[in-house]
C-alpha positions as CSV (number, residue, x, y, z in Angstrom):
1,M,183.2,9.7,184.6
2,N,186.8,10.7,184.1
3,I,188.0,14.1,183.2
4,R,188.6,13.3,179.5
5,A,185.1,12.1,179.0
6,N,183.7,15.1,180.8
7,I,185.7,17.5,178.6
8,L,184.6,15.7,175.4
9,M,180.9,15.8,176.5
10,R,181.2,19.6,177.0
11,V,182.9,20.0,173.6
12,Y,180.2,17.9,171.9
13,L,177.5,19.9,173.6
14,A,179.0,23.2,172.6
15,F,179.5,22.0,169.1
16,G,175.9,20.8,168.9
17,L,174.6,24.1,170.2
18,I,176.7,26.0,167.6
19,V,175.4,23.7,164.8
20,L,171.8,24.1,166.1
21,F,172.3,27.9,166.1
22,A,173.8,27.9,162.7
23,F,170.9,25.7,161.4
24,A,168.4,28.2,163.0
25,V,170.2,31.1,161.3
26,I,170.1,29.3,158.0
27,L,166.4,28.6,158.4
28,R,165.8,32.2,159.3
29,L,167.8,33.4,156.3
30,G,165.8,31.1,154.1
31,D,162.5,32.4,155.5
32,V,163.6,36.0,155.0
33,Q,165.0,35.4,151.5
34,F,162.2,33.3,150.1
35,R,159.1,33.5,152.1
36,Q,159.4,37.2,153.2
37,G,161.7,38.3,150.4
38,H,159.2,40.2,148.4
39,K,158.1,42.2,151.4
40,W,161.7,43.2,152.4
41,R,162.7,43.9,148.8
42,A,159.8,46.3,148.3
43,M,160.6,48.0,151.6
44,A,164.2,48.4,150.5
45,D,163.1,49.8,147.2
46,S,160.8,52.2,148.8
47,L,163.6,53.5,151.0
48,S,166.1,54.0,148.2
49,V,164.0,54.4,145.1
50,R,160.9,56.4,144.9
51,E,158.6,57.8,142.2
52,F,158.4,61.6,142.1
53,D,155.9,63.9,140.3
54,I,157.2,66.0,137.4
55,E,155.5,69.3,137.2
56,A,153.7,69.8,133.9
57,T,154.2,73.1,132.0
58,R,151.2,75.2,132.9
59,G,149.1,76.6,130.0
60,N,149.3,80.2,128.9
61,I,146.7,82.9,129.5
62,Y,146.1,85.2,126.5
63,S,144.3,88.5,126.1
64,V,141.4,88.8,123.6
65,D,143.8,90.2,121.0
66,G,146.3,87.4,121.4
67,S,148.8,89.1,123.7
68,L,150.4,86.8,126.2
69,L,149.3,87.7,129.8
70,A,150.8,84.8,131.7
71,T,153.1,82.0,130.8
72,S,155.5,79.4,132.3
73,V,159.2,79.8,131.6
74,P,161.4,76.8,132.2
75,E,164.2,77.3,134.7
76,Y,166.9,74.7,135.5
77,E,168.8,73.7,138.6
78,L,172.2,72.5,137.5
79,R,173.8,69.6,139.3
80,M,176.9,67.5,138.4
81,D,177.6,63.8,138.7
82,M,181.4,63.7,139.4
83,F,181.6,60.1,138.2
84,A,179.4,60.1,135.2
85,G,180.2,57.6,132.4
86,G,182.2,60.0,130.2
87,I,184.4,61.6,133.0
88,Q,185.4,58.6,135.2
89,D,188.9,58.8,133.9
90,N,190.9,60.9,136.4
91,E,193.4,62.1,133.7
92,L,190.5,63.4,131.6
93,F,188.7,65.0,134.5
94,Y,191.7,66.8,136.0
95,S,192.9,68.0,132.6
96,K,189.6,69.8,132.0
97,V,188.4,70.8,135.4
98,D,190.2,74.1,135.6
99,S,188.9,75.1,132.1
100,L,185.4,74.3,133.3
101,A,185.9,76.3,136.4
102,F,187.1,79.3,134.4
103,K,184.1,79.1,132.1
104,L,181.6,78.8,135.0
105,A,183.2,81.8,136.8
106,Q,183.2,83.9,133.6
107,F,179.6,83.0,132.8
108,F,177.9,83.3,136.2
109,K,180.2,85.9,137.8
110,D,179.3,84.8,141.3
111,K,182.5,82.9,142.2
112,S,186.1,83.1,141.1
113,A,187.6,80.4,138.8
114,K,189.7,79.2,141.8
115,D,186.5,78.8,144.0
116,Y,184.8,76.8,141.3
117,S,187.9,74.6,140.8
118,R,188.1,74.0,144.5
119,L,184.4,73.1,144.6
120,L,184.7,70.6,141.7
121,R,187.9,69.0,142.9
122,K,186.6,68.5,146.5
123,A,183.4,67.0,145.1
124,R,185.5,64.6,143.0
125,Q,187.5,63.5,146.0
126,D,184.3,63.0,148.0
127,S,182.8,60.9,145.2
128,A,179.8,63.2,145.0
129,R,177.1,62.3,142.5
130,Y,174.8,65.3,142.8
131,V,176.7,68.5,143.3
132,L,174.8,71.8,143.1
133,I,176.3,74.1,140.5
134,K,173.7,76.8,140.0
135,R,170.0,77.4,140.5
136,K,167.5,79.4,138.3
137,V,169.3,78.9,135.0
138,S,167.4,79.8,131.8
139,Y,167.1,77.5,128.8
140,Q,169.2,79.9,126.7
141,D,171.9,79.8,129.3
142,L,171.7,76.1,129.6
143,K,172.4,75.7,125.8
144,E,175.6,77.7,126.3
145,I,176.7,75.8,129.4
146,R,176.4,72.5,127.6
147,K,179.3,73.7,125.4
148,F,181.6,74.0,128.4
149,P,184.6,71.6,128.9
150,L,183.6,68.2,130.3
151,Y,179.9,69.1,129.7
152,N,180.4,68.9,125.9
153,I,181.4,65.3,126.1
154,G,177.7,64.3,125.9
155,K,174.4,65.3,127.2
156,H,174.6,62.9,130.2
157,S,178.0,61.4,130.0
158,G,179.7,64.7,130.8
159,G,178.1,64.8,134.3
160,L,175.8,67.8,133.8
161,M,172.3,67.2,135.2
162,A,169.7,69.9,134.4
163,I,166.6,69.6,136.6
164,Q,163.7,71.5,135.1
165,Q,161.5,73.8,137.2
166,N,158.8,76.0,135.7
167,R,158.5,79.7,136.8
168,R,155.3,81.6,136.1
169,I,155.8,85.1,134.7
170,L,153.5,88.0,133.6
171,P,155.0,89.6,130.5
172,F,153.0,92.8,131.1
173,K,154.0,92.9,134.8
174,A,151.2,94.5,136.8
175,L,148.6,94.8,133.9
176,A,145.5,92.8,134.9
177,A,147.6,91.0,137.6
178,R,144.7,90.6,140.0
179,T,142.4,89.3,137.3
180,I,145.0,86.9,136.0
181,G,145.6,85.9,139.6
182,Y,148.1,83.3,140.9
183,K,148.3,79.9,142.4
184,N,151.1,78.5,144.6
185,E,151.7,75.9,147.2
186,N,150.8,78.2,150.1
187,V,147.4,79.1,148.7
188,K,144.7,76.4,148.9
189,N,142.3,78.1,146.4
190,G,144.0,80.1,143.7
191,V,143.1,83.7,142.8
192,G,141.7,85.0,139.6
193,L,141.8,83.0,136.3
194,E,144.9,81.0,137.5
195,G,142.8,79.7,140.4
196,A,139.4,79.3,138.6
197,Y,140.8,77.4,135.6
198,G,143.6,75.5,137.4
199,N,142.2,72.2,136.3
200,Y,142.8,73.2,132.7
201,I,145.9,75.3,133.1
202,N,147.8,72.9,135.4
203,G,148.0,70.0,133.0
204,E,148.9,66.5,134.2
205,S,152.0,65.7,136.2
206,G,154.5,63.1,134.9
207,K,156.5,60.5,136.9
208,R,160.2,60.1,137.4
209,L,162.1,57.4,139.4
210,M,164.5,59.0,141.9
211,Q,167.2,57.2,144.0
212,R,168.4,58.3,147.3
213,I,172.1,58.4,147.8
214,S,174.4,59.2,150.7
215,G,173.5,62.4,152.4
216,G,169.8,61.9,151.8
217,V,170.0,63.4,148.3
218,W,167.6,62.1,145.6
219,I,168.9,61.8,142.0
220,P,167.1,60.6,138.9
221,V,167.5,57.0,138.1
222,N,167.0,57.5,134.3
223,S,167.7,60.5,132.1
224,D,164.2,60.5,130.8
225,A,160.9,60.5,132.6
226,E,159.0,57.3,133.1
227,V,155.7,59.1,132.4
228,A,156.0,62.3,130.5
229,P,153.9,65.3,131.9
230,K,151.0,66.6,129.8
231,D,151.1,70.4,129.3
232,G,148.2,72.5,130.5
233,A,145.6,74.0,128.2
234,D,145.6,77.7,127.2
235,I,143.0,80.2,128.4
236,I,141.8,83.0,126.0
237,S,140.6,85.8,128.2
238,T,138.3,88.7,127.3
239,I,140.9,91.2,128.5
240,D,142.1,93.8,126.0
241,I,145.7,94.7,127.0
242,N,145.5,98.2,125.6
243,M,142.3,99.0,127.4
244,Q,143.7,97.4,130.6
245,D,146.8,99.6,130.3
246,L,144.6,102.7,129.7
247,A,142.3,101.9,132.7
248,Q,145.1,101.3,135.1
249,S,147.1,104.4,134.2
250,A,144.0,106.7,134.3
251,L,142.8,105.3,137.6
252,E,146.2,105.4,139.3
253,K,146.7,109.0,138.2
254,Q,143.4,110.1,139.7
255,L,143.9,108.1,142.9
256,I,147.2,109.9,143.4
257,K,145.7,113.3,142.7
258,S,142.8,112.7,145.1
259,D,144.9,110.9,147.7
260,A,142.1,108.3,147.8
261,H,142.3,105.0,149.6
262,H,141.3,102.7,146.7
263,G,139.6,102.6,143.4
264,A,138.4,100.3,140.6
265,V,137.6,100.6,136.9
266,I,135.7,98.0,134.8
267,I,135.2,98.1,131.1
268,M,132.7,95.7,129.5
269,E,131.5,95.1,125.9
270,V,127.8,95.8,125.9
271,A,126.5,93.2,123.4
272,T,128.7,90.3,124.6
273,G,129.2,90.9,128.3
274,E,132.9,90.4,127.8
275,V,135.0,92.2,130.4
276,R,137.7,94.2,128.5
277,A,139.6,95.6,131.5
278,V,139.5,95.4,135.3
279,A,141.7,97.7,137.3
280,N,142.0,97.7,141.2
281,F,144.4,99.8,143.2
282,T,144.9,100.2,147.0
283,R,147.1,102.8,148.6
284,V,150.1,101.1,150.3
285,E,151.9,104.4,151.2
286,Q,151.6,108.0,150.2
287,G,151.4,108.3,146.4
288,V,152.0,104.5,145.9
289,Y,149.2,102.2,144.8
290,K,149.2,98.5,144.1
291,E,146.7,95.7,143.3
292,Q,146.0,94.0,146.6
293,F,142.2,93.4,146.5
294,N,139.7,92.9,143.7
295,Y,137.2,95.6,144.6
296,A,135.5,95.2,141.2
297,I,134.0,91.9,142.1
298,A,134.4,91.7,145.9
299,G,134.0,95.3,147.1
300,N,130.5,95.5,148.5
301,Q,129.4,99.0,149.3
302,D,126.3,101.3,149.3
303,P,126.1,102.2,145.6
304,G,124.7,105.7,146.3
305,S,123.2,107.8,143.5
306,T,124.1,105.3,140.7
307,F,121.3,103.1,142.1
308,K,118.7,105.8,141.3
309,A,118.4,104.4,137.8
310,A,116.8,101.2,139.3
311,S,114.4,103.3,141.4
312,Y,113.3,105.4,138.5
313,M,113.0,102.3,136.3
314,A,110.6,100.7,138.8
315,L,108.5,103.9,139.0
316,L,108.3,104.2,135.2
317,E,107.6,100.5,134.7
318,D,104.6,100.7,137.2
319,K,103.4,103.9,135.4
320,Y,103.4,105.9,138.6
321,I,105.4,108.7,137.0
322,D,106.6,109.9,133.6
323,T,109.6,111.9,132.7
324,N,107.6,115.2,132.8
325,T,106.0,114.5,136.2
326,M,106.7,117.4,138.6
327,V,108.6,116.7,141.9
328,A,110.0,118.9,144.7
329,T,113.7,118.9,145.4
330,G,115.9,120.1,148.3
331,E,114.7,118.2,151.4
332,Y,112.5,115.3,152.3
333,P,111.8,114.6,156.0
334,I,111.3,111.1,157.2
335,P,111.0,110.0,160.9
336,G,114.3,110.6,162.6
337,H,116.1,111.9,159.5
338,V,115.9,114.5,156.8
339,I,117.1,113.5,153.3
340,K,118.8,116.4,151.6
341,D,120.2,117.3,148.2
342,S,123.9,117.9,148.3
343,H,123.7,120.9,146.1
344,G,120.6,122.4,147.6
345,S,117.1,122.8,146.2
346,I,116.4,123.5,142.5
347,G,112.7,123.9,143.2
348,V,109.9,121.9,141.8
349,V,111.1,120.3,138.6
350,T,110.3,117.5,136.2
351,V,111.4,113.9,137.0
352,K,113.9,114.1,134.2
353,K,115.4,117.3,135.6
354,A,115.6,115.8,139.1
355,F,117.4,112.7,137.7
356,E,119.8,114.9,135.7
357,Q,120.8,116.9,138.8
358,S,120.7,113.7,141.0
359,S,118.2,114.9,143.6
360,N,118.1,112.6,146.6
361,A,115.0,114.3,148.0
362,A,113.1,113.8,144.7
363,I,113.6,110.1,144.3
364,A,113.1,109.4,148.1
365,S,109.8,111.2,148.1
366,L,108.6,109.5,144.9
367,V,109.4,106.0,146.0
368,N,108.0,106.5,149.5
369,K,104.8,108.1,148.1
370,Y,104.0,105.3,145.6
371,Y,105.3,102.2,147.5
372,K,104.8,103.1,151.2
373,D,101.6,101.1,151.4
374,N,103.0,98.1,149.5
375,Q,106.7,98.3,150.1
376,S,107.5,94.8,148.8
377,K,106.3,95.8,145.4
378,F,109.4,98.0,145.1
379,T,111.8,95.3,146.4
380,D,110.1,92.7,144.1
381,H,111.4,94.7,141.1
382,L,114.9,94.5,142.5
383,Y,114.6,90.8,143.1
384,N,113.0,90.2,139.6
385,W,116.1,91.9,138.2
386,H,118.2,89.5,140.3
387,L,120.1,92.4,142.0
388,N,120.1,90.3,145.2
389,E,121.9,87.3,143.6
390,K,125.4,86.5,142.7
391,M,126.2,86.4,139.0
392,N,128.2,83.2,139.2
393,L,131.3,84.7,137.7
394,Q,134.1,82.7,136.1
395,I,136.6,83.9,138.7
396,P,136.3,83.3,142.4
397,G,135.7,85.9,145.1
398,E,132.3,87.5,144.1
399,A,130.7,89.1,147.0
400,Q,127.1,88.3,148.0
401,P,124.8,91.3,147.2
402,V,122.7,92.6,150.0
403,V,119.3,93.9,149.0
404,K,116.8,93.9,151.8
405,N,113.0,93.4,151.7
406,P,110.2,94.0,154.2
407,K,110.6,90.5,155.6
408,N,114.1,91.2,156.9
409,K,114.5,91.9,160.6
410,S,116.6,95.0,159.9
411,W,113.8,96.5,157.7
412,N,112.5,99.8,159.0
413,K,109.0,100.6,157.7
414,N,109.6,104.3,157.9
415,M,113.3,104.6,156.8
416,S,114.4,101.6,154.7
417,L,112.3,102.3,151.6
418,P,113.3,106.0,151.0
419,Q,116.9,105.2,152.0
420,M,117.1,102.4,149.4
421,A,115.6,104.7,146.8
422,Y,118.9,106.6,146.5
423,G,121.3,103.8,147.1
424,Y,121.6,103.1,150.8
425,E,120.8,100.2,153.1
426,M,122.2,97.8,150.5
427,Q,125.5,96.4,149.4
428,L,126.4,96.0,145.7
429,T,129.8,95.5,144.0
430,P,130.9,97.8,141.2
431,L,130.6,94.9,138.7
432,K,127.0,94.3,139.8
433,M,126.1,97.9,139.3
434,L,127.8,98.0,135.9
435,S,126.0,94.9,134.7
436,F,122.6,96.6,135.4
437,Y,123.6,99.7,133.4
438,N,124.9,97.4,130.7
439,A,121.5,95.9,130.5
440,I,120.0,99.3,129.8
441,A,122.6,99.9,127.1
442,N,121.9,96.4,125.7
443,N,118.2,97.1,125.0
444,G,117.1,95.4,128.2
445,K,119.1,92.2,128.0
446,Y,120.9,91.6,131.3
447,L,124.1,89.5,130.9
448,A,126.4,88.0,133.5
449,P,129.9,89.3,132.7
450,I,132.5,86.8,131.4
451,F,136.3,86.9,131.7
452,V,137.1,83.8,129.6
453,K,136.1,83.3,125.9
454,E,137.8,80.0,125.1
455,I,140.0,77.2,126.3
456,R,142.5,75.7,123.8
457,R,144.8,72.7,123.8
458,L,147.5,72.6,121.2
459,G,145.8,75.5,119.4
460,N,142.4,73.7,119.1
461,P,139.4,75.0,121.0
462,I,138.1,72.4,123.6
463,E,135.6,74.7,125.3
464,Q,134.0,78.1,124.5
465,F,132.0,80.4,126.6
466,K,129.3,83.0,126.1
467,A,127.7,85.3,128.6
468,R,124.8,83.8,130.5
469,I,121.5,85.7,130.2
470,I,120.3,86.7,133.6
471,N,117.2,88.5,132.4
472,E,116.1,88.6,128.7
473,K,114.2,91.9,129.2
474,I,114.5,93.9,132.4
475,C,111.7,96.3,131.5
476,S,109.4,97.3,128.7
477,D,110.7,99.1,125.6
478,V,108.9,102.3,126.6
479,T,110.5,102.4,130.0
480,L,113.9,101.5,128.5
481,K,113.7,104.3,126.0
482,K,112.9,106.8,128.7
483,M,115.8,105.5,130.9
484,Q,118.2,105.8,128.0
485,E,117.1,109.4,127.3
486,M,117.5,110.3,131.0
487,L,121.0,108.8,131.2
488,E,122.0,110.8,128.1
489,A,120.6,114.0,129.6
490,V,122.7,113.5,132.8
491,V,125.8,114.1,130.6
492,T,124.4,116.6,128.2
493,N,122.5,118.8,130.7
494,G,123.0,117.5,134.2
495,S,125.6,116.6,136.8
496,G,128.0,115.0,134.3
497,R,128.1,117.8,131.8
498,Q,131.0,119.8,133.3
499,I,133.5,116.9,133.2
500,V,132.2,113.9,131.2
501,Y,130.5,115.6,128.2
502,N,132.2,115.4,124.8
503,P,130.7,117.1,121.8
504,L,132.3,114.6,119.4
505,Y,130.2,111.6,120.6
506,K,127.4,110.9,123.1
507,I,128.0,109.4,126.5
508,A,125.1,108.2,128.7
509,G,125.6,107.6,132.4
510,K,125.0,108.5,136.0
511,T,127.1,110.2,138.7
512,G,127.2,108.7,142.2
513,T,128.3,110.0,145.6
514,A,127.7,107.8,148.7
515,Q,128.8,108.2,152.3
516,V,130.5,105.0,153.3
517,A,130.1,103.4,156.7
518,D,133.4,103.1,158.6
519,N,133.3,99.4,159.4
520,N,131.5,98.9,162.8
521,L,131.6,102.6,163.7
522,G,128.8,103.5,161.3
523,Y,128.4,106.6,159.1
524,K,129.0,109.3,161.8
525,A,132.5,108.1,163.0
526,K,134.3,109.7,160.1
527,R,132.9,111.2,156.9
528,Q,134.2,108.9,154.2
529,Y,132.8,109.0,150.7
530,Q,132.7,106.9,147.6
531,A,132.6,108.7,144.2
532,S,131.5,106.8,141.1
533,F,130.4,107.3,137.5
534,V,128.8,104.5,135.5
535,G,127.6,104.6,131.9
536,Y,128.1,103.6,128.3
537,F,129.2,105.0,125.0
538,P,128.5,105.9,122.2
539,A,125.0,106.5,123.5
540,E,123.3,106.1,120.1
541,K,124.8,102.7,119.5
542,P,126.4,101.5,122.7
543,K,129.6,99.4,122.4
544,Y,131.2,99.7,125.8
545,S,129.9,100.2,129.3
546,M,132.2,101.3,132.1
547,I,132.2,102.1,135.8
548,V,134.7,104.1,137.8
549,V,134.6,103.9,141.6
550,I,137.0,105.8,143.9
551,N,136.8,105.4,147.7
552,D,137.7,108.0,150.3
553,P,139.0,110.8,148.1
554,K,140.4,113.9,149.9
555,G,139.0,117.3,149.1
556,A,136.4,117.1,146.3
557,Y,134.4,113.9,146.7
558,Y,131.5,114.2,144.2
559,G,131.2,111.5,141.5
560,A,131.4,113.9,138.6
561,L,134.5,115.6,139.9
562,V,136.5,112.6,141.0
563,S,135.4,109.6,138.9
564,G,134.2,111.6,135.9
565,P,137.6,112.6,134.6
566,V,138.7,108.9,134.7
567,F,135.6,107.9,132.7
568,R,136.1,110.7,130.2
569,E,139.8,110.0,129.6
570,I,139.3,106.3,129.1
571,A,136.2,106.7,126.9
572,D,137.9,109.4,124.7
573,R,140.9,107.2,124.1
574,I,138.8,104.1,123.3
575,Y,136.6,106.1,121.0
576,A,139.5,107.6,119.1
577,S,141.2,104.3,118.6
578,D,138.2,102.1,117.7
579,I,137.4,102.4,114.0
580,D,134.0,100.8,114.5
581,M,132.9,103.8,116.6
582,Y,135.1,106.5,115.0
583,K,133.8,106.8,111.5
584,P,134.4,110.4,110.3
585,D,132.3,111.6,107.3
586,V,135.0,111.3,104.7
587,K,133.8,111.1,101.1
588,T,135.9,109.7,98.3
589,H,138.0,112.5,96.8
590,Y,139.0,112.3,93.1
591,V,142.4,114.0,93.0
592,G,142.3,116.8,90.4
593,N,144.7,119.7,90.5
594,T,146.0,118.9,93.9
595,K,149.1,116.8,94.5
596,P,148.4,113.4,95.9
597,P,150.4,111.9,98.8
598,E,153.7,110.4,97.7
599,A,153.7,106.6,97.6
600,K,156.6,104.1,97.1
601,A,156.3,101.5,94.5
602,G,155.6,98.1,95.9
603,Q,152.8,95.7,96.8
604,S,149.6,97.0,95.3
605,Q,147.2,95.8,97.9
606,A,149.0,97.6,100.7
607,V,149.0,100.9,98.9
608,K,145.4,100.6,97.8
609,K,144.4,100.0,101.4
610,V,146.1,103.3,102.5
611,Y,144.6,105.3,99.6
612,N,141.1,103.9,100.3
613,A,141.5,104.9,104.0
614,L,142.4,108.4,102.9
615,G,139.4,108.6,100.5
616,I,141.7,108.9,97.4
617,K,140.7,107.0,94.3
618,P,143.4,106.0,91.8
619,L,142.9,106.7,88.2
620,Y,144.1,103.3,87.0
621,A,144.0,99.9,88.6
622,A,147.1,97.7,88.4
623,K,146.6,94.0,87.4
624,S,149.8,92.6,88.9
625,E,150.6,92.2,92.6
626,Y,153.4,94.7,92.4
627,F,153.5,98.1,90.6
628,N,155.3,101.4,90.2
629,S,153.2,104.4,91.0
630,I,153.4,107.7,89.0
631,D,152.3,110.9,90.8
632,T,150.5,113.2,88.4
633,S,148.4,116.3,88.8
634,N,145.3,114.3,87.8
635,G,145.6,111.5,90.3
636,V,147.7,108.4,91.1
637,A,148.4,106.3,88.1
638,Y,149.6,102.7,88.6
639,H,152.2,101.2,86.2
640,D,152.3,97.4,86.3
641,T,155.6,95.6,87.3
642,E,155.6,92.2,85.6
643,M,157.6,89.4,87.1
644,E,159.0,87.1,84.4
645,K,161.4,84.2,85.0
646,G,165.0,85.0,83.8
647,V,164.2,88.8,83.4
648,M,165.3,91.6,85.6
649,P,162.3,93.3,87.3
650,D,162.0,97.0,87.7
651,V,162.4,97.8,91.4
652,N,162.8,101.6,91.0
653,G,160.7,103.5,93.5
654,M,160.2,100.6,95.8
655,G,161.1,100.3,99.4
656,L,164.0,97.9,100.3
657,K,161.6,95.2,101.7
658,D,159.6,94.9,98.5
659,A,162.7,95.2,96.2
660,M,164.5,92.4,98.1
661,F,161.5,90.2,97.9
662,L,161.2,90.5,94.1
663,L,165.0,90.1,93.6
664,G,165.1,87.0,95.8
665,N,162.2,85.5,93.8
666,V,164.2,85.7,90.5
667,G,167.4,84.4,92.2
668,L,169.4,87.6,92.5
669,K,171.6,88.8,95.3
670,A,171.5,92.4,96.3
671,R,174.1,94.8,97.4
672,V,172.5,97.9,99.0
673,K,173.8,101.5,99.4
674,G,171.9,104.3,101.1
675,S,168.4,104.4,102.6
676,G,164.9,105.3,101.5
677,K,163.5,104.0,98.3
678,V,165.3,102.6,95.2
679,V,166.5,105.2,92.8
680,A,168.9,103.1,90.7
681,Q,169.6,99.5,89.9
682,S,172.9,98.2,88.3
683,I,171.1,95.7,86.0
684,Q,168.6,97.4,83.7
685,A,165.0,96.3,83.9
686,G,164.1,93.8,81.2
687,S,167.6,92.4,80.9
688,R,168.2,88.6,80.8
689,I,169.6,87.4,84.1
690,G,170.8,84.1,85.7
691,K,170.6,82.9,89.2
692,G,173.3,84.1,91.7
693,L,174.0,87.4,90.0
694,V,174.7,90.4,92.2
695,V,172.7,93.6,91.6
696,E,173.6,96.9,93.2
697,L,170.7,99.0,94.5
698,Q,171.1,102.7,95.3
699,L,168.6,104.0,97.8
700,Q,167.8,107.6,98.5
């Protein structure tokens, strides 16, 4: 083979290999394009375009009187697409960019106009499509910003991109903050109402397509969401914001005064079991207290003397004693321990007197005497009253009550029974103790407290709640009556008289002082006390029950001295402001030779309501909706003010609000001078008028 043939063979071989390789590439491209195309396109889309959740606006939480306790406020993160449709022209962009920078600097006051201009110009040069302008911008601010140069070209064409983010706020700040609770990404199970009703409040997330651009930044593909979020439902709580404010301020004041470690107050409506206020404070530094833990529902402690009501109820129900049974006070020895009265012996007294003075020795001796041979009979009462069970509250965190019985390994046949009689060797929360006293106030009906009345969506109720009945009747009517009388006597004659008693209305309740164990160190490591007062008012027709618990007060530590003032202050304020409870004996007074209170002319219904509240009966009733009143020595006479189309009404004597309403109805415009009530009008009453006329009113 000559050289030429050899070279040609090599060329043909190389060309053939190239053709073969090209053919293989084409086959592979075809396979990727057609057979595997769907797979690779989906992968490409998943890398560059992804569906993101849009957070729904969370529902509001309201108090029982309609006040807003928690709400979501939209905040916006402002971004800018430097090559949006309306600003792609360089001449337009650069002619307005400095004006935009000046407005941004003037509005936000965080950078100079020169800094904003430099930021925007550099972003334009870098062809940035998602430049951060500002975070945490309110909706009202956003409306103003949309009017700035470039941004006012169009909602989207001007380049402004507003990414909505919802921020949860509490309009009343710290009021009921722990009960309202919170929920965030770092907390698996939310706290309070926010956590318990998250499924309702959270709503349903929407969907938005986002595209990843250079720098790993995700931007929305479309201006509108693909799936709009569904807002959360609203929660109507049982909290009364005024009572909550009162409870927190009274508790905090006493905690600071006593330099206590923590405290709690709970107010509950007797008939419904609705919790009107829950206050919890913990000392974070000297004189500073904050809500850090919900002691009301999770603070298990020995209840102390407040538990004596349950012990006496068991004894009365079993007919072992009556209120006039005689019992010794002072000391009661048991194996290894002597139970003493904190204030010393008051001799041999009636059971009622022993209860009034909160004798430890008396109740320990009575319970041990009558139940020693059948100790489970006593604990069976406690179990029948469900004191050993959780109440399945509407908010999470309820502590498990600890009430022993003779089957428990820790039961001591010589000590446990008399110790339990006055509130030791058990663990109960303040709310658990309050619920028991609420049952006494509620004629024996034991209710599980509730914190939520209703759930609403778009203003329409979707679920309503009522208190669950734990026990329809905790004891007989005879026992109940005696317990109610004994609780009243504690305040009128006993340990609560000095601080809690109010001559204007009756309070029933019980003081409590308990030595608290210091964690694992027991009772003897350091003397630490818990002072409490629990009761209800007004005693003759109970409307509210309340418990005050203060832990580790310095100085005085008795329940009456430490918790009693808080109970009294709150009860007094509630009683004075609640017209259903505060009904003074005011008879209707027919005004004779006395001068009646001065009243402006105006809407008759409003004035009549005030007069009725004052017990003043008018001499004449007006037929029309509006009137002029004439003060006479014989009473209050009403003179009708007729409203006739095309006729000037008489507005003399009226306040400005009523006068403006009447004049507006007949088509007149008013020019006002002075303040007070109308003493002169430029157009005489009864004159013919036309729409649009101006009338001058002189007020004095």
